[in-house]
C-alpha positions as CSV (number, residue, x, y, z in Angstrom):
1,D,-26.8,104.6,22.3
2,V,-26.3,108.3,23.2
3,G,-23.6,108.5,26.2
4,A,-23.1,104.6,25.9
5,P,-19.7,103.1,25.5
6,G,-20.4,100.6,22.9
7,R,-23.2,98.2,21.8
8,L,-23.0,94.4,22.6
9,L,-23.7,92.1,19.9
10,Q,-24.3,88.3,20.3
11,S,-25.8,85.5,18.3
12,I,-25.1,87.2,15.0
13,K,-24.8,83.8,13.1
14,T,-28.2,82.7,14.4
15,A,-29.5,85.8,12.9
16,L,-28.4,84.9,9.5
17,R,-31.7,82.8,9.2
18,D,-33.9,85.6,10.0
19,H,-34.9,87.4,6.9
20,S,-36.5,90.1,8.8
21,Y,-33.4,90.9,10.3
22,T,-31.3,92.9,8.1
23,G,-29.1,94.8,10.4
24,T,-29.0,97.5,13.2
25,T,-28.4,101.2,13.9
26,I,-25.3,102.2,15.7
27,Y,-24.3,105.5,16.6
28,D,-26.3,106.7,13.8
29,R,-25.2,104.8,11.1
30,F,-27.0,101.5,9.8
31,Y,-25.0,98.3,9.6
32,T,-26.3,95.2,7.5
33,I,-25.9,91.7,8.9
34,Q,-23.2,91.3,6.6
35,E,-21.5,94.3,7.7
36,L,-21.6,93.3,11.2
37,I,-20.1,90.3,10.5
38,A,-17.3,91.4,8.5
39,E,-16.3,93.4,11.0
40,I,-15.6,90.1,13.0
41,L,-13.8,88.6,9.9
42,R,-11.8,91.4,9.2
43,H,-10.2,91.2,12.6
44,V,-9.5,87.7,12.1
45,K,-7.9,88.3,8.8
46,Q,-5.8,91.0,10.0
47,Q,-4.5,88.4,12.9
48,A,-3.9,85.6,10.5
49,E,-1.8,87.7,8.1
50,S,0.1,89.3,11.4
51,T,1.0,85.7,12.2
52,L,1.8,84.3,8.9
53,A,3.7,87.5,7.4
54,Q,1.8,87.5,4.0
55,P,-1.5,88.1,2.7
56,V,-4.6,85.8,3.3
57,S,-7.3,85.6,0.9
58,E,-8.7,82.3,1.3
59,V,-11.1,81.0,4.1
60,M,-12.9,78.1,4.9
61,L,-15.8,78.8,7.3
62,G,-17.5,76.7,9.5
63,R,-21.6,76.3,9.1
64,P,-24.4,74.7,10.7
65,V,-25.8,71.5,9.1
66,R,-29.0,73.6,8.7
67,F,-29.4,77.3,9.0
68,A,-33.1,76.9,8.8
69,D,-35.5,73.8,8.1
70,D,-36.6,75.9,5.0
71,P,-34.0,75.2,2.0
72,V,-34.3,78.7,0.7
73,T,-33.6,80.2,4.0
74,D,-30.9,78.2,4.7
75,T,-29.1,79.2,1.2
76,R,-30.0,83.0,1.7
77,A,-28.0,82.4,5.4
78,E,-25.2,80.9,3.6
79,Q,-24.8,83.6,1.0
80,R,-25.2,86.6,3.7
81,L,-22.2,84.7,5.4
82,R,-20.3,84.9,2.0
83,E,-20.9,88.1,1.4
84,A,-19.7,89.0,5.0
85,A,-16.4,87.3,4.2
86,M,-16.1,89.2,1.0
87,L,-16.7,92.3,2.6
88,A,-14.1,91.6,4.9
89,G,-11.4,91.0,2.0
90,F,-11.5,87.3,1.3
91,S,-11.7,86.7,-2.2
92,D,-12.1,82.8,-2.3
93,V,-14.9,81.6,0.6
94,S,-15.6,78.0,1.1
95,F,-17.9,76.3,3.7
96,L,-17.7,73.2,5.7
97,P,-20.5,71.9,7.9
98,E,-19.0,72.4,11.7
99,P,-19.5,68.5,12.7
100,V,-17.8,67.5,9.7
101,A,-14.9,69.9,10.8
102,A,-15.0,68.1,14.3
103,A,-15.0,65.0,13.0
104,H,-11.5,65.8,10.8
105,F,-10.1,66.5,14.3
106,Y,-11.1,63.8,16.1
107,T,-9.7,61.6,13.2
108,R,-6.3,63.0,14.0
109,Q,-6.3,61.4,17.7
110,T,-7.2,58.0,16.6
111,P,-5.4,55.4,14.4
112,N,-8.3,53.0,14.6
113,P,-11.2,52.0,12.1
114,Q,-14.4,53.3,13.5
115,T,-17.7,54.4,12.8
116,V,-18.4,57.8,14.5
117,L,-21.3,59.9,15.5
118,V,-20.2,63.5,16.2
119,F,-22.3,65.4,18.3
120,D,-21.7,69.1,18.1
121,F,-24.0,70.7,20.3
122,G,-23.6,74.5,20.5
123,G,-25.6,77.7,21.6
124,G,-27.6,77.7,18.6
125,T,-27.9,74.8,17.0
126,L,-27.2,70.8,17.5
127,D,-25.2,69.5,14.6
128,L,-24.6,65.8,13.8
129,T,-22.6,64.0,11.3
130,V,-21.7,59.8,10.9
131,M,-18.8,59.0,9.4
132,S,-16.9,55.8,9.0
133,I,-12.9,56.2,9.0
134,P,-10.6,53.6,8.0
135,A,-7.3,52.2,10.0
136,A,-4.2,54.6,9.8
137,E,-1.8,53.9,7.1
138,H,1.6,53.4,8.0
139,N,3.0,55.3,5.2
140,G,1.5,58.8,6.7
141,H,-1.0,59.4,4.0
142,A,-4.4,61.2,5.1
143,R,-7.4,58.9,5.4
144,A,-10.2,59.2,3.4
145,Q,-13.0,59.5,5.9
146,H,-16.5,58.7,4.5
147,F,-19.4,60.7,5.5
148,Q,-22.4,58.9,5.5
149,A,-25.0,61.4,7.0
150,T,-25.4,64.8,8.4
151,E,-28.3,66.3,10.3
152,G,-28.9,69.6,12.0
153,V,-31.5,70.3,14.8
154,L,-32.5,74.0,15.3
155,V,-32.2,73.8,19.3
156,G,-29.1,75.1,21.3
157,G,-28.1,76.3,24.6
158,D,-29.6,79.7,24.3
159,D,-33.1,77.9,24.1
160,F,-32.3,76.5,27.5
161,D,-31.3,79.8,28.7
162,S,-34.5,81.3,27.5
163,A,-36.6,78.5,28.8
164,I,-35.2,78.8,32.5
165,M,-36.2,82.5,32.1
166,R,-39.8,81.8,31.0
167,D,-40.2,79.3,33.6
168,H,-38.5,80.1,36.9
169,V,-37.1,83.8,36.9
170,A,-39.9,85.7,34.8
171,R,-42.1,86.0,37.5
172,S,-39.7,87.4,40.0
173,F,-40.2,90.8,37.6
174,G,-44.1,90.4,37.4
175,V,-45.1,88.0,34.9
176,E,-48.0,86.0,36.3
177,S,-49.0,89.1,38.5
178,H,-51.8,91.3,37.9
179,I,-51.2,94.8,36.6
180,D,-54.2,96.3,38.1
181,S,-57.0,95.9,40.9
182,A,-59.2,94.2,38.4
183,G,-57.2,91.5,38.1
184,H,-55.8,91.9,34.6
185,P,-52.7,89.5,33.6
186,F,-49.5,91.2,32.5
187,P,-49.5,90.7,28.9
188,A,-48.3,87.7,27.1
189,H,-46.9,89.3,24.3
190,L,-44.8,91.5,26.6
191,A,-43.8,88.9,29.0
192,G,-42.5,87.1,25.5
193,K,-40.0,89.8,25.4
194,L,-38.4,88.9,28.5
195,Y,-37.5,85.4,27.3
196,Q,-34.4,86.6,25.5
197,W,-31.8,89.1,26.4
198,Q,-31.9,91.1,23.1
199,T,-35.6,91.8,23.4
200,I,-35.8,93.2,26.9
201,P,-34.7,96.8,25.9
202,E,-37.8,96.6,23.8
203,L,-39.9,96.8,27.3
204,S,-38.5,100.5,27.7
205,K,-40.4,101.8,24.6
206,T,-43.3,103.8,24.7
207,H,-45.8,101.0,24.3
208,A,-44.8,98.9,27.1
209,L,-43.0,101.3,29.9
210,P,-46.2,103.3,30.9
211,L,-48.2,100.1,31.3
212,I,-45.1,98.7,33.6
213,R,-45.3,102.0,35.7
214,R,-48.8,101.8,36.1
215,A,-48.5,98.0,37.2
216,R,-45.9,99.3,39.8
217,R,-48.6,101.4,41.1
218,F,-51.6,99.7,41.2
219,G,-50.9,96.1,40.6
220,N,-50.3,93.1,43.0
221,N,-46.6,92.4,42.7
222,P,-45.1,96.3,43.2
223,A,-41.5,94.7,43.9
224,G,-41.7,92.4,40.6
225,F,-43.0,95.5,38.4
226,T,-40.1,98.0,40.2
227,A,-37.7,95.1,39.3
228,L,-38.7,94.9,35.9
229,E,-39.0,98.4,35.4
230,T,-35.4,98.4,36.7
231,L,-34.5,95.7,34.4
232,V,-35.8,97.4,31.3
233,T,-34.6,101.1,31.7
234,K,-31.1,100.3,33.2
235,N,-30.0,97.5,30.4
236,Y,-29.6,94.8,32.8
237,G,-31.2,92.2,30.6
238,F,-27.5,90.6,29.3
239,A,-26.2,90.8,33.0
240,L,-29.0,88.8,34.1
241,F,-28.9,86.3,31.2
242,E,-25.3,85.8,32.3
243,N,-26.5,84.9,35.8
244,I,-28.9,82.7,34.4
245,E,-26.2,80.8,31.9
246,R,-23.8,80.5,34.9
247,A,-26.6,78.7,37.0
248,K,-27.4,76.4,34.2
249,R,-23.6,75.5,33.9
250,R,-23.6,75.2,37.7
251,L,-26.0,72.3,37.3
252,S,-23.8,70.1,35.0
253,T,-21.7,69.3,38.2
254,A,-24.3,70.2,41.3
255,T,-27.8,69.2,41.8
256,E,-29.2,72.4,42.6
257,T,-28.2,75.9,42.8
258,T,-29.4,79.5,43.1
259,I,-30.1,82.1,40.1
260,T,-29.0,85.5,41.9
261,M,-28.6,89.0,41.2
262,Q,-28.6,92.2,43.4
263,T,-28.6,95.6,41.9
264,E,-30.7,98.6,42.6
265,D,-34.3,97.6,42.7
266,I,-33.5,93.9,41.7
267,N,-33.3,91.2,44.5
268,L,-33.2,88.0,42.8
269,A,-32.8,84.7,44.5
270,V,-34.3,81.9,42.6
271,P,-33.6,78.2,43.3
272,L,-33.1,75.8,40.7
273,T,-32.5,72.0,40.6
274,R,-31.5,70.0,37.8
275,A,-34.7,68.2,37.7
276,Q,-36.5,71.7,37.2
277,F,-34.0,72.6,34.4
278,Q,-34.7,69.2,32.7
279,A,-38.2,69.6,33.3
280,S,-38.3,72.9,31.2
281,I,-36.3,71.8,28.7
282,G,-38.3,68.9,27.7
283,D,-39.1,70.0,24.1
284,G,-35.4,70.5,23.4
285,M,-34.6,67.1,24.7
286,A,-37.4,65.4,22.4
287,Q,-35.9,67.4,19.4
288,V,-32.3,65.9,20.4
289,Q,-33.9,62.6,20.3
290,R,-35.8,62.9,17.1
291,G,-32.5,64.3,15.7
292,L,-30.5,61.2,16.6
293,S,-33.0,59.3,15.1
294,A,-32.9,61.2,11.9
295,I,-28.9,60.8,11.3
296,L,-29.4,57.0,12.0
297,Q,-31.9,56.5,9.4
298,A,-30.2,58.8,7.2
299,A,-27.0,56.5,7.7
300,G,-28.5,53.3,7.4
301,L,-27.6,52.4,10.6
302,G,-28.8,51.1,13.9
303,A,-27.4,52.6,17.1
304,E,-25.2,49.1,17.6
305,D,-23.3,50.2,14.7
306,I,-21.9,53.2,16.2
307,S,-18.5,52.7,18.0
308,V,-17.6,55.8,19.0
309,V,-19.8,58.9,19.8
310,V,-17.8,62.1,19.9
311,T,-19.2,65.1,21.9
312,T,-18.3,68.9,21.5
313,G,-19.8,72.2,22.2
314,G,-20.9,73.7,25.5
315,S,-24.5,72.3,25.7
316,S,-22.9,68.5,25.1
317,L,-21.6,68.9,28.8
318,I,-25.1,69.2,29.9
319,P,-25.7,66.0,32.0
320,I,-29.0,64.8,30.6
321,F,-27.8,64.9,27.1
322,Q,-24.7,62.8,28.0
323,Q,-27.4,60.4,29.7
324,I,-29.5,60.3,26.5
325,L,-26.3,59.3,24.4
326,R,-25.2,56.8,26.8
327,R,-28.6,55.1,26.8
328,R,-29.0,55.2,22.9
329,F,-25.6,54.1,22.3
330,P,-24.5,51.6,25.0
331,V,-22.1,49.7,23.2
332,A,-20.1,52.9,21.8
333,D,-17.2,54.3,23.4
334,H,-17.9,58.2,24.6
335,V,-15.3,60.6,24.0
336,H,-15.4,64.5,24.6
337,S,-13.3,66.2,22.3
338,D,-12.3,69.9,22.8
339,T,-15.4,71.8,23.9
340,F,-14.9,75.0,22.2
341,G,-11.9,74.4,19.7
342,S,-12.6,71.1,17.6
343,V,-14.6,72.9,15.2
344,A,-12.1,75.6,14.5
345,A,-9.0,73.3,14.5
346,G,-10.9,70.9,11.8
347,L,-11.3,73.9,9.7
348,A,-7.7,74.6,9.8
349,I,-7.0,70.8,9.1
350,Q,-9.5,70.8,5.9
351,A,-8.2,73.7,4.9
352,H,-4.6,72.7,4.6
353,A,-5.5,69.6,3.1
354,H,-6.9,71.4,0.1
355,E,-4.1,73.8,-0.3
């Protein structure tokens, strides 16, 4: 951090389920993960109090249906989030599954009786809920939705960015190349550090950087290893993953694109088609299909019983998942709710209802 303007922290909520991650040191001070999240929630609290011109002591927080498959880990993650909210100054903390919040937002937009599947697919998780809603009452009373099942799948858009890096971009940085004249490959455990932007800086440490520099001199891909050295020593990992994510988003409307990055010794131009992208995320697609089967089984329904599929979250815009939903639920209406705002709006509606 010496001489740096600051630190970028991302995907903090996902880190809640990692018991081994307790926090990080920033400018010689160690911050627990609860303290990091509290910094964000404290700002939210201050903004709310400024807008409402009154103290705010209660908060309803959205959470994934599952932080983790292990119940103990899931409970621990929620407790860490509760502790963060208390550190931020909230005295009354409650939680609502995020797809349930999105469902509350959707019901405000339709007067019709329906059986609804909410497909909330973001960067970290896919959250699903099935609910039945009665017809709107003419007296204006709130409708009593019946939530029949919820399901969480530990896959999201960040995993897809990592898959693109692994399958299409990493080889431009020496992965799959030889590091010496004897033909030894670039070590797999070091290559794995490239698949998330957060772990790329670890390759600048003493156990990895000398190997990269030797590979630049004696390997069969000097340009790739030179680009790798620049990537890890100049902190270009986040910028690279931003370009990967932009390319992924472009494939929602185009059938092919190019992942580009030109800076110093990095001259990246990797073509990527939608078909190649879909092949790279095959495991994620299978997880989504299993999640859909699980939610229907838990609700005791068949696909034909779902009258409306409501999608929200950035990853729900990926065409292959839109196709999966239309194939699984061919008789349902398909509605896209507010991509990034439906969960927050639903939380506000439900919090107001509980006042």
